[in-house]
N, CA, C and O atoms as CSV, one atom per row, in Angstrom:
chain,resi,resn,atom,element,x,y,z
A,1,MET,N,N,114.033,113.198,103.280
A,1,MET,CA,C,113.497,112.286,102.280
A,1,MET,C,C,112.835,111.109,103.008
A,1,MET,O,O,113.441,110.483,103.878
A,2,LYS,N,N,111.599,110.823,102.640
A,2,LYS,CA,C,110.851,109.725,103.253
A,2,LYS,C,C,111.305,108.392,102.668
A,2,LYS,O,O,111.551,108.264,101.468
A,3,LYS,N,N,111.409,107.397,103.560
A,3,LYS,CA,C,111.876,106.070,103.153
A,3,LYS,C,C,110.704,105.097,103.087
A,3,LYS,O,O,109.935,104.966,104.040
A,4,ILE,N,N,110.580,104.417,101.947
A,4,ILE,CA,C,109.540,103.416,101.737
A,4,ILE,C,C,110.193,102.053,101.593
A,4,ILE,O,O,111.137,101.879,100.823
A,5,LEU,N,N,109.676,101.085,102.346
A,5,LEU,CA,C,110.086,99.699,102.175
A,5,LEU,C,C,109.070,99.035,101.269
A,5,LEU,O,O,107.882,98.982,101.589
A,6,LEU,N,N,109.534,98.527,100.134
A,6,LEU,CA,C,108.693,97.844,99.158
A,6,LEU,C,C,109.008,96.353,99.217
A,6,LEU,O,O,110.118,95.929,98.895
A,7,ILE,N,N,108.018,95.564,99.631
A,7,ILE,CA,C,108.183,94.105,99.725
A,7,ILE,C,C,107.321,93.491,98.626
A,7,ILE,O,O,106.093,93.517,98.699
A,8,GLU,N,N,107.969,92.944,97.620
A,8,GLU,CA,C,107.267,92.416,96.436
A,8,GLU,C,C,108.097,91.278,95.855
A,8,GLU,O,O,109.283,91.455,95.579
A,9,ASP,N,N,107.475,90.101,95.667
A,9,ASP,CA,C,108.231,88.950,95.182
A,9,ASP,C,C,108.420,88.930,93.673
A,9,ASP,O,O,109.308,88.231,93.187
A,10,GLU,N,N,107.626,89.662,92.922
A,10,GLU,CA,C,107.779,89.705,91.469
A,10,GLU,C,C,108.852,90.750,91.120
A,10,GLU,O,O,108.629,91.952,91.263
A,11,ALA,N,N,110.001,90.280,90.667
A,11,ALA,CA,C,111.161,91.151,90.465
A,11,ALA,C,C,110.895,92.310,89.504
A,11,ALA,O,O,111.285,93.443,89.788
A,12,THR,N,N,110.247,92.049,88.390
A,12,THR,CA,C,110.003,93.104,87.403
A,12,THR,C,C,109.135,94.212,87.996
A,12,THR,O,O,109.430,95.394,87.821
A,13,LEU,N,N,108.080,93.836,88.686
A,13,LEU,CA,C,107.199,94.826,89.311
A,13,LEU,C,C,107.925,95.566,90.432
A,13,LEU,O,O,107.788,96.782,90.570
A,14,ARG,N,N,108.696,94.830,91.229
A,14,ARG,CA,C,109.443,95.449,92.325
A,14,ARG,C,C,110.375,96.537,91.801
A,14,ARG,O,O,110.427,97.633,92.358
A,15,LEU,N,N,111.104,96.241,90.740
A,15,LEU,CA,C,112.032,97.218,90.169
A,15,LEU,C,C,111.302,98.402,89.546
A,15,LEU,O,O,111.731,99.546,89.695
A,16,ALA,N,N,110.197,98.130,88.846
A,16,ALA,CA,C,109.432,99.206,88.216
A,16,ALA,C,C,108.841,100.152,89.263
A,16,ALA,O,O,108.901,101.372,89.107
A,17,LEU,N,N,108.271,99.586,90.326
A,17,LEU,CA,C,107.696,100.421,91.379
A,17,LEU,C,C,108.774,101.197,92.124
A,17,LEU,O,O,108.586,102.365,92.463
A,18,ALA,N,N,109.895,100.549,92.376
A,18,ALA,CA,C,110.999,101.238,93.059
A,18,ALA,C,C,111.485,102.416,92.225
A,18,ALA,O,O,111.734,103.496,92.761
A,19,ASP,N,N,111.619,102.218,90.923
A,19,ASP,CA,C,112.037,103.316,90.036
A,19,ASP,C,C,111.016,104.446,90.050
A,19,ASP,O,O,111.374,105.620,90.144
A,20,ARG,N,N,109.754,104.083,89.958
A,20,ARG,CA,C,108.676,105.087,89.942
A,20,ARG,C,C,108.692,105.913,91.233
A,20,ARG,O,O,108.582,107.138,91.193
A,21,LEU,N,N,108.829,105.241,92.363
A,21,LEU,CA,C,108.823,105.937,93.655
A,21,LEU,C,C,110.087,106.772,93.846
A,21,LEU,O,O,110.033,107.849,94.439
A,22,THR,N,N,111.203,106.291,93.358
A,22,THR,CA,C,112.452,107.055,93.435
A,22,THR,C,C,112.327,108.339,92.623
A,22,THR,O,O,112.780,109.398,93.059
A,23,MET,N,N,111.717,108.248,91.449
A,23,MET,CA,C,111.519,109.441,90.618
A,23,MET,C,C,110.588,110.452,91.290
A,23,MET,O,O,110.628,111.642,90.977
A,24,GLU,N,N,109.755,109.977,92.209
A,24,GLU,CA,C,108.855,110.863,92.941
A,24,GLU,C,C,109.517,111.462,94.185
A,24,GLU,O,O,108.891,112.229,94.917
A,25,GLY,N,N,110.775,111.113,94.418
A,25,GLY,CA,C,111.510,111.709,95.518
A,25,GLY,C,C,111.580,110.891,96.788
A,25,GLY,O,O,112.005,111.397,97.827
A,26,TYR,N,N,111.170,109.635,96.726
A,26,TYR,CA,C,111.254,108.767,97.900
A,26,TYR,C,C,112.544,107.962,97.880
A,26,TYR,O,O,113.067,107.636,96.814
A,27,LEU,N,N,113.044,107.648,99.046
A,27,LEU,CA,C,114.145,106.701,99.187
A,27,LEU,C,C,113.484,105.334,99.301
A,27,LEU,O,O,112.667,105.119,100.197
A,28,VAL,N,N,113.820,104.415,98.418
A,28,VAL,CA,C,113.139,103.123,98.375
A,28,VAL,C,C,114.114,101.995,98.709
A,28,VAL,O,O,115.188,101.870,98.121
A,29,VAL,N,N,113.695,101.187,99.669
A,29,VAL,CA,C,114.420,99.977,100.041
A,29,VAL,C,C,113.519,98.825,99.604
A,29,VAL,O,O,112.313,98.861,99.849
A,30,THR,N,N,114.086,97.806,98.962
A,30,THR,CA,C,113.261,96.701,98.475
A,30,THR,C,C,113.643,95.383,99.137
A,30,THR,O,O,114.766,95.180,99.598
A,31,ALA,N,N,112.647,94.498,99.158
A,31,ALA,CA,C,112.857,93.138,99.641
A,31,ALA,C,C,112.049,92.201,98.754
A,31,ALA,O,O,110.916,92.523,98.395
A,32,PRO,N,N,112.612,91.041,98.390
A,32,PRO,CA,C,111.930,90.126,97.484
A,32,PRO,C,C,110.931,89.187,98.155
A,32,PRO,O,O,110.236,88.435,97.471
A,33,ASP,N,N,110.852,89.220,99.470
A,33,ASP,CA,C,109.911,88.346,100.170
A,33,ASP,C,C,109.677,88.871,101.586
A,33,ASP,O,O,110.366,89.780,102.049
A,34,GLY,N,N,108.705,88.287,102.254
A,34,GLY,CA,C,108.347,88.740,103.584
A,34,GLY,C,C,109.428,88.562,104.624
A,34,GLY,O,O,109.575,89.392,105.521
A,35,GLU,N,N,110.176,87.498,104.513
A,35,GLU,CA,C,111.244,87.240,105.477
A,35,GLU,C,C,112.305,88.348,105.413
A,35,GLU,O,O,112.691,88.904,106.441
A,36,GLU,N,N,112.768,88.657,104.210
A,36,GLU,CA,C,113.749,89.734,104.062
A,36,GLU,C,C,113.122,91.084,104.379
A,36,GLU,O,O,113.784,91.983,104.898
A,37,GLY,N,N,111.842,91.215,104.061
A,37,GLY,CA,C,111.140,92.446,104.377
A,37,GLY,C,C,111.124,92.728,105.869
A,37,GLY,O,O,111.349,93.860,106.296
A,38,LEU,N,N,110.860,91.704,106.657
A,38,LEU,CA,C,110.853,91.885,108.112
A,38,LEU,C,C,112.235,92.285,108.625
A,38,LEU,O,O,112.342,93.101,109.540
A,39,ALA,N,N,113.279,91.725,108.054
A,39,ALA,CA,C,114.631,92.118,108.438
A,39,ALA,C,C,114.879,93.586,108.084
A,39,ALA,O,O,115.536,94.305,108.837
A,40,CYS,N,N,114.362,94.022,106.955
A,40,CYS,CA,C,114.525,95.421,106.541
A,40,CYS,C,C,113.752,96.381,107.442
A,40,CYS,O,O,114.201,97.501,107.682
A,41,VAL,N,N,112.602,95.953,107.938
A,41,VAL,CA,C,111.834,96.816,108.841
A,41,VAL,C,C,112.691,97.164,110.046
A,41,VAL,O,O,112.742,98.320,110.467
A,42,THR,N,N,113.355,96.177,110.591
A,42,THR,CA,C,114.205,96.385,111.766
A,42,THR,C,C,115.450,97.190,111.427
A,42,THR,O,O,115.810,98.112,112.159
A,43,ALA,N,N,116.101,96.856,110.336
A,43,ALA,CA,C,117.367,97.504,109.978
A,43,ALA,C,C,117.188,98.904,109.402
A,43,ALA,O,O,118.006,99.788,109.658
A,44,GLU,N,N,116.131,99.111,108.632
A,44,GLU,CA,C,115.977,100.357,107.880
A,44,GLU,C,C,115.035,101.377,108.510
A,44,GLU,O,O,115.134,102.568,108.214
A,45,ARG,N,N,114.126,100.933,109.370
A,45,ARG,CA,C,113.129,101.824,109.987
A,45,ARG,C,C,112.456,102.719,108.946
A,45,ARG,O,O,112.614,103.939,108.977
A,46,PRO,N,N,111.703,102.110,108.023
A,46,PRO,CA,C,111.066,102.902,106.968
A,46,PRO,C,C,109.959,103.795,107.520
A,46,PRO,O,O,109.450,103.577,108.619
A,47,ASP,N,N,109.606,104.792,106.739
A,47,ASP,CA,C,108.493,105.675,107.089
A,47,ASP,C,C,107.161,105.084,106.652
A,47,ASP,O,O,106.108,105.471,107.159
A,48,LEU,N,N,107.207,104.137,105.700
A,48,LEU,CA,C,106.005,103.483,105.196
A,48,LEU,C,C,106.398,102.141,104.604
A,48,LEU,O,O,107.489,101.988,104.053
A,49,ILE,N,N,105.493,101.161,104.721
A,49,ILE,CA,C,105.718,99.833,104.145
A,49,ILE,C,C,104.654,99.585,103.082
A,49,ILE,O,O,103.460,99.748,103.333
A,50,LEU,N,N,105.097,99.195,101.908
A,50,LEU,CA,C,104.229,98.805,100.803
A,50,LEU,C,C,104.513,97.330,100.560
A,50,LEU,O,O,105.621,96.965,100.169
A,51,CYS,N,N,103.508,96.475,100.792
A,51,CYS,CA,C,103.771,95.033,100.841
A,51,CYS,C,C,102.772,94.222,100.034
A,51,CYS,O,O,101.562,94.425,100.134
A,52,ASP,N,N,103.291,93.308,99.240
A,52,ASP,CA,C,102.462,92.348,98.523
A,52,ASP,C,C,101.787,91.438,99.546
A,52,ASP,O,O,102.292,91.268,100.656
A,53,VAL,N,N,100.651,90.854,99.176
A,53,VAL,CA,C,99.958,89.928,100.068
A,53,VAL,C,C,100.441,88.498,99.834
A,53,VAL,O,O,100.857,87.815,100.769
A,54,MET,N,N,100.383,88.056,98.585
A,54,MET,CA,C,100.707,86.663,98.273
A,54,MET,C,C,102.189,86.515,97.944
A,54,MET,O,O,102.647,86.889,96.864
A,55,MET,N,N,102.922,85.959,98.905
A,55,MET,CA,C,104.358,85.715,98.716
A,55,MET,C,C,104.689,84.366,99.342
A,55,MET,O,O,104.029,83.945,100.291
A,56,PRO,N,N,105.705,83.688,98.818
A,56,PRO,CA,C,106.116,82.426,99.432
A,56,PRO,C,C,106.807,82.670,100.774
A,56,PRO,O,O,107.259,83.779,101.057
A,57,VAL,N,N,106.881,81.652,101.572
A,57,VAL,CA,C,107.542,81.606,102.882
A,57,VAL,C,C,106.788,82.449,103.911
A,57,VAL,O,O,106.086,81.893,104.755
A,58,VAL,N,N,106.914,83.762,103.860
A,58,VAL,CA,C,106.210,84.661,104.786
A,58,VAL,C,C,105.320,85.567,103.937
A,58,VAL,O,O,105.817,86.392,103.171
A,59,ASP,N,N,103.998,85.410,104.077
A,59,ASP,CA,C,103.094,86.222,103.259
A,59,ASP,C,C,102.882,87.597,103.885
A,59,ASP,O,O,103.335,87.868,104.997
A,60,GLY,N,N,102.184,88.456,103.148
A,60,GLY,CA,C,101.971,89.821,103.599
A,60,GLY,C,C,101.187,89.919,104.894
A,60,GLY,O,O,101.433,90.817,105.700
A,61,TYR,N,N,100.238,89.002,105.108
A,61,TYR,CA,C,99.464,89.028,106.349
A,61,TYR,C,C,100.360,88.784,107.569
A,61,TYR,O,O,100.183,89.408,108.615
A,62,GLU,N,N,101.308,87.880,107.421
A,62,GLU,CA,C,102.228,87.610,108.527
A,62,GLU,C,C,103.171,88.793,108.746
A,62,GLU,O,O,103.478,89.141,109.886
A,63,VAL,N,N,103.626,89.405,107.662
A,63,VAL,CA,C,104.465,90.594,107.790
A,63,VAL,C,C,103.691,91.669,108.554
A,63,VAL,O,O,104.215,92.263,109.496
A,64,LEU,N,N,102.448,91.917,108.149
A,64,LEU,CA,C,101.608,92.916,108.818
A,64,LEU,C,C,101.458,92.600,110.300
A,64,LEU,O,O,101.629,93.478,111.145
A,65,GLN,N,N,101.143,91.362,110.614
A,65,GLN,CA,C,100.937,90.964,112.008
A,65,GLN,C,C,102.185,91.221,112.834
A,65,GLN,O,O,102.092,91.723,113.954
A,66,LYS,N,N,103.353,90.885,112.299
A,66,LYS,CA,C,104.597,91.075,113.050
A,66,LYS,C,C,104.945,92.552,113.198
A,66,LYS,O,O,105.422,92.974,114.251
A,67,VAL,N,N,104.711,93.331,112.159
A,67,VAL,CA,C,104.993,94.767,112.229
A,67,VAL,C,C,104.080,95.435,113.256
A,67,VAL,O,O,104.537,96.234,114.074
A,68,LYS,N,N,102.797,95.107,113.210
A,68,LYS,CA,C,101.826,95.757,114.097
A,68,LYS,C,C,101.896,95.242,115.537
A,68,LYS,O,O,101.393,95.899,116.448
A,69,SER,N,N,102.506,94.087,115.752
A,69,SER,CA,C,102.590,93.550,117.112
A,69,SER,C,C,103.828,94.041,117.863
A,69,SER,O,O,103.966,93.795,119.061
A,70,CYS,N,N,104.716,94.724,117.173
A,70,CYS,CA,C,105.944,95.221,117.790
A,70,CYS,C,C,105.779,96.702,118.135
A,70,CYS,O,O,105.423,97.507,117.275
A,71,GLU,N,N,106.034,97.051,119.370
A,71,GLU,CA,C,105.892,98.430,119.842
A,71,GLU,C,C,106.693,99.417,118.986
A,71,GLU,O,O,106.224,100.520,118.708
A,72,GLU,N,N,107.888,99.024,118.574
A,72,GLU,CA,C,108.775,99.926,117.841
A,72,GLU,C,C,108.342,100.171,116.400
A,72,GLU,O,O,108.752,101.163,115.798
A,73,THR,N,N,107.507,99.272,115.826
A,73,THR,CA,C,107.165,99.391,114.411
A,73,THR,C,C,105.667,99.551,114.145
A,73,THR,O,O,105.274,99.802,113.006
A,74,ARG,N,N,104.843,99.415,115.150
A,74,ARG,CA,C,103.389,99.406,114.916
A,74,ARG,C,C,102.846,100.700,114.334
A,74,ARG,O,O,101.784,100.694,113.712
A,75,SER,N,N,103.541,101.799,114.521
A,75,SER,CA,C,103.038,103.072,113.996
A,75,SER,C,C,103.446,103.329,112.539
A,75,SER,O,O,103.036,104.330,111.952
A,76,ILE,N,N,104.244,102.441,111.960
A,76,ILE,CA,C,104.638,102.605,110.556
A,76,ILE,C,C,103.434,102.324,109.673
A,76,ILE,O,O,102.861,101.237,109.753
A,77,PRO,N,N,103.033,103.273,108.833
A,77,PRO,CA,C,101.911,103.018,107.922
A,77,PRO,C,C,102.214,101.820,107.016
A,77,PRO,O,O,103.319,101.686,106.490
A,78,PHE,N,N,101.212,100.957,106.846
A,78,PHE,CA,C,101.364,99.699,106.115
A,78,PHE,C,C,100.284,99.628,105.049
A,78,PHE,O,O,99.092,99.650,105.357
A,79,ILE,N,N,100.708,99.543,103.791
A,79,ILE,CA,C,99.779,99.479,102.664
A,79,ILE,C,C,99.990,98.167,101.916
A,79,ILE,O,O,101.102,97.849,101.494
A,80,PHE,N,N,98.912,97.417,101.761
A,80,PHE,CA,C,98.985,96.211,100.955
A,80,PHE,C,C,98.921,96.567,99.481
A,80,PHE,O,O,98.200,97.477,99.073
A,81,LEU,N,N,99.689,95.830,98.693
A,81,LEU,CA,C,99.695,95.903,97.238
A,81,LEU,C,C,99.375,94.491,96.773
A,81,LEU,O,O,100.181,93.580,96.966
A,82,SER,N,N,98.212,94.295,96.164
A,82,SER,CA,C,97.794,92.924,95.901
A,82,SER,C,C,97.075,92.747,94.576
A,82,SER,O,O,96.397,93.652,94.089
A,83,ALA,N,N,97.238,91.569,94.007
A,83,ALA,CA,C,96.492,91.184,92.812
A,83,ALA,C,C,95.065,90.782,93.186
A,83,ALA,O,O,94.210,90.636,92.312
A,84,LYS,N,N,94.813,90.607,94.468
A,84,LYS,CA,C,93.471,90.277,94.955
A,84,LYS,C,C,92.642,91.557,94.970
A,84,LYS,O,O,92.673,92.316,95.938
A,85,ALA,N,N,91.904,91.788,93.894
A,85,ALA,CA,C,91.187,93.048,93.721
A,85,ALA,C,C,89.763,93.022,94.272
A,85,ALA,O,O,89.126,94.071,94.371
A,86,ASP,N,N,89.263,91.864,94.624
A,86,ASP,CA,C,87.905,91.752,95.150
A,86,ASP,C,C,87.773,92.571,96.431
A,86,ASP,O,O,88.663,92.522,97.280
A,87,PRO,N,N,86.695,93.315,96.588
A,87,PRO,CA,C,86.510,94.133,97.800
A,87,PRO,C,C,86.601,93.333,99.106
A,87,PRO,O,O,86.988,93.880,100.139
A,88,ARG,N,N,86.250,92.056,99.065
A,88,ARG,CA,C,86.363,91.225,100.279
A,88,ARG,C,C,87.808,91.103,100.722
A,88,ARG,O,O,88.089,91.104,101.921
A,89,HIS,N,N,88.734,90.996,99.770
A,89,HIS,CA,C,90.154,90.892,100.114
A,89,HIS,C,C,90.667,92.216,100.681
A,89,HIS,O,O,91.442,92.242,101.637
A,90,ARG,N,N,90.219,93.312,100.070
A,90,ARG,CA,C,90.585,94.633,100.585
A,90,ARG,C,C,90.090,94.778,102.022
A,90,ARG,O,O,90.840,95.201,102.902
A,91,ASP,N,N,88.839,94.428,102.253
A,91,ASP,CA,C,88.275,94.537,103.599
A,91,ASP,C,C,89.043,93.670,104.591
A,91,ASP,O,O,89.298,94.093,105.719
A,92,GLU,N,N,89.414,92.459,104.175
A,92,GLU,CA,C,90.171,91.572,105.055
A,92,GLU,C,C,91.511,92.199,105.432
A,92,GLU,O,O,91.908,92.159,106.596
A,93,GLY,N,N,92.200,92.772,104.465
A,93,GLY,CA,C,93.481,93.416,104.750
A,93,GLY,C,C,93.335,94.568,105.722
A,93,GLY,O,O,94.149,94.728,106.632
A,94,LEU,N,N,92.303,95.368,105.532
A,94,LEU,CA,C,92.080,96.512,106.429
A,94,LEU,C,C,91.656,96.042,107.817
A,94,LEU,O,O,92.073,96.620,108.821
A,95,LEU,N,N,90.832,94.998,107.881
A,95,LEU,CA,C,90.419,94.462,109.181
A,95,LEU,C,C,91.599,93.880,109.960
A,95,LEU,O,O,91.611,93.901,111.191
A,96,ARG,N,N,92.574,93.368,109.242
A,96,ARG,CA,C,93.760,92.813,109.903
A,96,ARG,C,C,94.712,93.906,110.384
A,96,ARG,O,O,95.680,93.621,111.089
A,97,GLY,N,N,94.440,95.160,110.002
A,97,GLY,CA,C,95.248,96.258,110.517
A,97,GLY,C,C,96.027,97.063,109.502
A,97,GLY,O,O,96.754,97.985,109.873
A,98,ALA,N,N,95.890,96.732,108.216
A,98,ALA,CA,C,96.584,97.531,107.199
A,98,ALA,C,C,95.976,98.930,107.160
A,98,ALA,O,O,94.790,99.117,107.430
A,99,ASP,N,N,96.803,99.894,106.823
A,99,ASP,CA,C,96.355,101.283,106.737
A,99,ASP,C,C,95.815,101.617,105.358
A,99,ASP,O,O,95.123,102.621,105.186
A,100,GLY,N,N,96.125,100.785,104.378
A,100,GLY,CA,C,95.667,101.015,103.023
A,100,GLY,C,C,95.774,99.741,102.204
A,100,GLY,O,O,96.383,98.760,102.632
A,101,TYR,N,N,95.173,99.768,101.017
A,101,TYR,CA,C,95.153,98.597,100.151
A,101,TYR,C,C,95.015,99.082,98.715
A,101,TYR,O,O,94.045,99.765,98.386
A,102,VAL,N,N,95.956,98.744,97.869
A,102,VAL,CA,C,95.863,99.069,96.451
A,102,VAL,C,C,95.969,97.784,95.639
A,102,VAL,O,O,96.725,96.874,95.976
A,103,SER,N,N,95.201,97.736,94.575
A,103,SER,CA,C,95.143,96.532,93.746
A,103,SER,C,C,96.072,96.641,92.551
A,103,SER,O,O,96.238,97.713,91.971
A,104,LYS,N,N,96.675,95.518,92.193
A,104,LYS,CA,C,97.492,95.406,90.994
A,104,LYS,C,C,96.571,95.114,89.822
A,104,LYS,O,O,95.567,94.429,90.012
A,105,PRO,N,N,96.855,95.590,88.644
A,105,PRO,CA,C,97.936,96.527,88.361
A,105,PRO,C,C,97.577,97.901,88.919
A,105,PRO,O,O,96.445,98.364,88.786
A,106,VAL,N,N,98.541,98.529,89.531
A,106,VAL,CA,C,98.301,99.813,90.179
A,106,VAL,C,C,98.766,100.945,89.271
A,106,VAL,O,O,99.829,100.871,88.655
A,107,THR,N,N,97.958,101.984,89.202
A,107,THR,CA,C,98.358,103.153,88.421
A,107,THR,C,C,99.242,104.041,89.289
A,107,THR,O,O,99.212,103.965,90.517
A,108,LYS,N,N,100.009,104.864,88.641
A,108,LYS,CA,C,100.863,105.812,89.355
A,108,LYS,C,C,100.022,106.708,90.260
A,108,LYS,O,O,100.393,106.964,91.405
A,109,VAL,N,N,98.900,107.178,89.750
A,109,VAL,CA,C,98.022,108.078,90.505
A,109,VAL,C,C,97.503,107.396,91.772
A,109,VAL,O,O,97.543,107.984,92.853
A,110,ASP,N,N,97.014,106.152,91.643
A,110,ASP,CA,C,96.477,105.427,92.799
A,110,ASP,C,C,97.560,105.106,93.822
A,110,ASP,O,O,97.337,105.213,95.028
A,111,LEU,N,N,98.724,104.715,93.338
A,111,LEU,CA,C,99.823,104.391,94.243
A,111,LEU,C,C,100.260,105.621,95.028
A,111,LEU,O,O,100.407,105.564,96.249
A,112,LEU,N,N,100.465,106.713,94.339
A,112,LEU,CA,C,100.907,107.927,95.019
A,112,LEU,C,C,99.828,108.474,95.956
A,112,LEU,O,O,100.149,109.007,97.018
A,113,ALA,N,N,98.572,108.350,95.582
A,113,ALA,CA,C,97.492,108.808,96.465
A,113,ALA,C,C,97.493,108.007,97.763
A,113,ALA,O,O,97.348,108.574,98.846
A,114,ALA,N,N,97.657,106.690,97.655
A,114,ALA,CA,C,97.673,105.836,98.851
A,114,ALA,C,C,98.853,106.198,99.752
A,114,ALA,O,O,98.710,106.258,100.973
A,115,ILE,N,N,100.003,106.435,99.155
A,115,ILE,CA,C,101.192,106.776,99.929
A,115,ILE,C,C,101.038,108.147,100.575
A,115,ILE,O,O,101.344,108.316,101.756
A,116,ARG,N,N,100.571,109.116,99.815
A,116,ARG,CA,C,100.467,110.498,100.322
A,116,ARG,C,C,99.421,110.645,101.418
A,116,ARG,O,O,99.464,111.612,102.179
A,117,ARG,N,N,98.493,109.720,101.514
A,117,ARG,CA,C,97.529,109.757,102.628
A,117,ARG,C,C,98.236,109.524,103.963
A,117,ARG,O,O,97.744,109.934,105.014
A,118,HIS,N,N,99.390,108.866,103.911
A,118,HIS,CA,C,100.085,108.489,105.139
A,118,HIS,C,C,101.431,109.172,105.340
A,118,HIS,O,O,101.974,109.179,106.445
A,119,LEU,N,N,101.956,109.737,104.282
A,119,LEU,CA,C,103.232,110.466,104.384
A,119,LEU,C,C,102.992,111.916,103.970
A,119,LEU,O,O,102.624,112.185,102.827
A,120,PRO,N,N,103.197,112.834,104.884
A,120,PRO,CA,C,102.981,114.248,104.540
A,120,PRO,C,C,103.960,114.742,103.497
A,120,PRO,O,O,103.908,115.907,103.103
């Protein structure tokens, strides 16, 4: 079973996405912010990270930078989940090293397509 780390500060969305992904057969670990998310990356060793961009304390860009700068975690596929739907924001996320970018509100089809591109 593939493990997904979902880092999302909006509790209702975090729970809904975790439920949706669990029903699809993924093991889902959640974190309410970037700081806890980074701790989960180390402790849980997920197969994929799905991370919000705009979060208090440690934002998604900082989470991405720390994940990609560490030899042990840089190969983990990283997908941004963001309310920033403008193509410029998507391009910025990809230029910073994200493997994917999906905009909120995200459909089940789009979310699963983004994940399946990186998890066989």
